Backbone as a printed PyTorch tensor [residue, N CA C, xyz], in Angstrom:
tensor([[[-45.1940, -68.4620, 128.3020],
         [-44.3170, -69.6660, 127.5010],
         [-44.4610, -69.4650, 126.2220]],

        [[-43.4050, -69.6810, 125.1500],
         [-43.4270, -69.3790, 124.1490],
         [-43.6570, -71.0530, 123.7020]],

        [[-44.7110, -71.7760, 122.5360],
         [-44.7310, -72.7960, 121.9800],
         [-45.0440, -72.5960, 120.6080]],

        [[-44.8610, -73.9140, 119.6830],
         [-45.0450, -73.8400, 118.2840],
         [-46.8160, -74.7930, 118.4180]],

        [[-47.8220, -74.0610, 117.5090],
         [-48.9340, -74.6120, 117.5500],
         [-49.4430, -74.5220, 116.3010]],

        [[-49.7520, -75.6310, 115.2760],
         [-50.5360, -75.5400, 114.4110],
         [-52.0050, -75.3700, 114.5300]],

        [[-52.1730, -73.9490, 114.3080],
         [-53.7390, -73.7830, 114.2660],
         [-54.5020, -73.0710, 113.0170]],

        [[-53.8930, -72.9840, 111.8730],
         [-53.8680, -72.1190, 110.6770],
         [-52.7790, -72.4180, 109.6410]],

        [[-53.0460, -72.0360, 108.6670],
         [-52.2370, -72.1870, 107.3720],
         [-51.1680, -70.9000, 107.1700]],

        [[-50.0150, -71.1830, 106.7960],
         [-49.5540, -69.6810, 106.8490],
         [-48.0120, -70.0250, 107.5480]],

        [[-46.7100, -68.9890, 107.0080],
         [-45.7960, -69.0760, 106.8910],
         [-45.5200, -68.9580, 108.7130]],

        [[-43.9590, -69.0390, 108.6640],
         [-43.5710, -69.1750, 110.4400],
         [-44.1070, -68.4550, 111.4430]],

        [[-44.4440, -67.3040, 110.6490],
         [-45.2930, -66.2390, 111.6490],
         [-46.3860, -66.7830, 112.3860]],

        [[-46.7100, -67.6760, 111.8920],
         [-48.2360, -68.0400, 112.4720],
         [-48.2800, -69.1230, 113.3190]],

        [[-47.0810, -69.5210, 113.4710],
         [-46.7170, -71.1460, 114.3690],
         [-45.9470, -70.5730, 116.1900]],

        [[-45.7500, -69.5050, 116.4250],
         [-45.3170, -69.4220, 117.6300],
         [-46.4560, -68.6470, 118.0230]],

        [[-46.7800, -69.1750, 119.3500],
         [-47.8480, -68.7250, 120.2030],
         [-47.5420, -68.4330, 121.8250]],

        [[-47.9250, -67.7040, 122.1450],
         [-47.6650, -67.1140, 123.8040],
         [-48.7400, -68.1440, 124.5210]],

        [[-48.8270, -69.1040, 125.2680],
         [-49.4970, -69.8100, 126.1690],
         [-49.0530, -69.6330, 127.7520]],

        [[-50.0530, -69.9780, 128.6160],
         [-49.9380, -69.7280, 129.8760],
         [-49.2630, -71.1200, 130.4820]],

        [[-48.0080, -71.0080, 131.0330],
         [-47.2630, -71.9030, 131.1820],
         [-47.7390, -72.9690, 132.1140]],

        [[-46.7950, -74.4290, 131.8350],
         [-48.0700, -75.3040, 132.8420],
         [-47.8710, -75.6480, 133.9970]],

        [[-48.8290, -76.2010, 134.6930],
         [-48.6470, -76.7380, 136.3310],
         [-48.5640, -77.6240, 136.5220]],

        [[-47.6950, -78.5140, 137.0960],
         [-47.2250, -80.0330, 137.3900],
         [-48.7120, -80.1080, 138.6790]],

        [[-49.3730, -81.0850, 138.2600],
         [-50.6230, -81.5500, 139.3690],
         [-49.3240, -82.4960, 140.4680]],

        [[-50.3120, -83.0810, 141.2660],
         [-49.9720, -83.3640, 142.2580],
         [-48.7240, -85.0320, 141.9920]],

        [[-47.9900, -84.8710, 142.6560],
         [-46.7480, -86.1480, 142.2860],
         [-46.2840, -85.9760, 140.8950]],

        [[-46.2950, -84.6150, 139.7340],
         [-45.2710, -85.0370, 139.2380],
         [-44.4680, -83.4770, 139.0590]],

        [[-43.6040, -83.8590, 137.9110],
         [-42.5230, -82.8010, 138.0340],
         [-42.3710, -82.1480, 136.6790]],

        [[-42.1410, -80.7610, 136.4150],
         [-42.2450, -80.0070, 135.2970],
         [-40.7030, -80.0490, 134.6820]],

        [[-40.4620, -80.4750, 133.4420],
         [-39.3600, -80.4510, 132.7760],
         [-39.2830, -79.0430, 131.8800]],

        [[-38.0130, -78.6990, 132.0820],
         [-37.8260, -77.5420, 130.8330],
         [-36.7390, -78.2980, 129.8850]],

        [[-37.4970, -77.9290, 128.6750],
         [-37.6120, -78.5880, 126.8740],
         [-36.5780, -77.7040, 126.5410]],

        [[-35.1320, -77.5740, 125.9950],
         [-34.6700, -76.2540, 125.3370],
         [-34.7090, -76.8890, 123.7630]],

        [[-35.0940, -77.8070, 123.3470],
         [-34.9670, -77.9540, 122.0360],
         [-35.6450, -79.1140, 122.0570]],

        [[-36.3970, -79.1310, 120.1800],
         [-37.4200, -80.0140, 119.8220],
         [-36.6160, -80.5140, 118.5980]],

        [[-37.4370, -81.3580, 117.6630],
         [-37.2740, -81.6590, 116.3300],
         [-38.4470, -81.8940, 115.6410]],

        [[-38.3850, -81.6280, 114.4510],
         [-38.7360, -81.7330, 113.2960],
         [-39.0610, -82.8250, 112.2980]],

        [[-40.0890, -83.7600, 112.1560],
         [-39.4210, -84.5040, 111.4260],
         [-40.1990, -84.2190, 110.0950]],

        [[-40.2760, -85.1760, 108.8900],
         [-40.5510, -84.9170, 107.6820],
         [-42.2340, -84.7700, 107.6920]],

        [[-42.8890, -86.0610, 108.7210],
         [-44.2770, -86.2300, 108.4510],
         [-44.9170, -84.5250, 109.0100]],

        [[-44.2530, -84.1020, 109.8840],
         [-44.5080, -82.6710, 110.8860],
         [-44.4550, -81.6000, 109.3850]],

        [[-43.5560, -81.5030, 108.5870],
         [-43.3270, -81.2590, 107.1150],
         [-44.3470, -81.0400, 106.5310]],

        [[-44.4580, -81.9920, 106.0670],
         [-45.8050, -82.2340, 105.2160],
         [-46.7960, -82.1580, 105.7060]],

        [[-46.8040, -82.4610, 106.6470],
         [-48.6580, -81.6840, 107.2130],
         [-48.5120, -80.2080, 107.3270]],

        [[-47.6910, -79.7770, 107.6540],
         [-47.7720, -77.8470, 107.6890],
         [-47.6590, -77.5100, 106.2840]],

        [[-47.4480, -78.1620, 105.3630],
         [-47.3800, -77.8290, 103.9680],
         [-48.3520, -78.3640, 103.3770]],

        [[-49.5120, -79.1900, 103.7700],
         [-50.7190, -79.6680, 103.3450],
         [-50.2190, -81.0440, 101.8460]],

        [[-49.0530, -81.5510, 102.0790],
         [-48.6810, -82.6010, 101.3490],
         [-48.7470, -83.9050, 101.8760]],

        [[-48.8070, -84.4000, 101.2270],
         [-49.1760, -86.1450, 101.0980],
         [-47.7380, -86.6560, 101.0150]]])
């Protein structure tokens, strides 16, 4: 599964990582997410600005 993960400084090329797919626990369901948003706080954190 591809995911966006902030683990180091850099450009967009360091954001996308490959992770093993999630496995739902007993009594849980797994839902596919096709889109997600990024808000201003995420952008400022990524750019290391306040």
